[in-house]
N, C-alpha and C positions, 0 to 999 in steps of 0.2 A: 699603269703604273701611275702613282697618288701625285695626282697639282699639289705644286705649292699653299699652305695651308696658312691664313693668321693667327691661327689656335691650336697648342698643341694638343691632341686628344688622347687620354689614358683612356683605356678599356679594360674591365677586370669587375675583380667580386668585393667591397668593402671589408671587408671581414678576413679578406687573405691578405696575412705581415707583407711578403714580399709587394702586394698594392701597396699595405702603410705604408712601407719604408720608399715607391715609387714617390707616390703621394709628398710628404713631407719634405723628402728631399728637390723635390719640386718648387717643394712651398718656401725654401729653407732656401732656394735662389732666386725666389722671386720672380717666376714664372709663375704665366697665368696658362693654364689649364684647363679641360672641358672635362670631365667623368664619366665616365659610361657605366653602368652598373649591368652586369648579366643578367640580374637576375629581377632588377625592377622594368629594367628597357628591353631583355631580350636581348640574344645575338643580332647584331647588326648583317646579317646576310649576304648585302649585297657586297660591303668589306670584303667578304671572304677569299674571295679569289684574290685579290689583290694580297691578300697578306700574303695567303699559299706562296703566290709569284716572288713571292719578295722574300719569304723566312722558310719556306719550304714545308712539309708535314709535320717532318721527322720534328719540326723546332715547334710547329705551333701547336701539335698535340701531346699533349704531358700524357706519354705512356707507363709514366708511376707514379702517377699517382692513383689514389682508394675510387675514382670514379673512373679511368679506364678498368682496374682492374675487377671492378665492382659491374662494366658491361660484360663478361666472358667472355669466350670466345669463339663464339659464335656472329657476335658484334662486330670483334678485333678482323676476325677473318671477312666481313664483309668493306673491311677500308682495306680500296686497293688501289683507287686513284681520286683526285681532288672531288669532283661530285661528292664519290662515298664520303670522304671526308668531310666535305661542308656538309651531309647529310649529316651525320656522328654530332658533330660542333654544334649546330643550330638543334639538337637534338636536347642533348647535355652539355649545358655551356661549362660546365666546372671541370670538363675532358682540356678546355683551351689551355695553354700556359700561361701566365700573366706576370707582369700586365703586357699588354700590347698595347703601344706606346704609337703611334701615329705625330711624325716629327713636322716641324712647319716646313721642313721643306723637301715632304712628303714621302721619307723614306719612314720603314717600321722596321719597329724592333718589338723583338720578346723576351720579357724575366727586366732584371733588377742590379744594375751592376753599376755604381756609382761612376766610375770610370769609365763605361761606356758611354753612358746618363752626357758626364763632360762635355766628350769627343761630339754630341750633336746640338751642344751648343753654338746660337748665332758667333 
């Protein structure tokens, strides 16, 4: 699992409404964070095993979104374990549920709910 960090890391896509809400919330709390843009910086493949261990495939992969639907049944059928899930996420960053947040204590969360973010504060 991830070690304690000095900065909150938020991963996602800047034009995603949920990512915008999470960024606004962090800013409103006066918290410093770094933003990793999947579209510009790519998916940090080296972190995906930790994310999967922390939250699981069913949480990390957005199976309700248009990207997943557009991949089609043939690709869906290939996602049978973490390794195959990582391949699909690296190739299709929009299939990752957003935002992914790595907190100061090393915990990883997916999505945005103000009350859950508040629980992560020191």
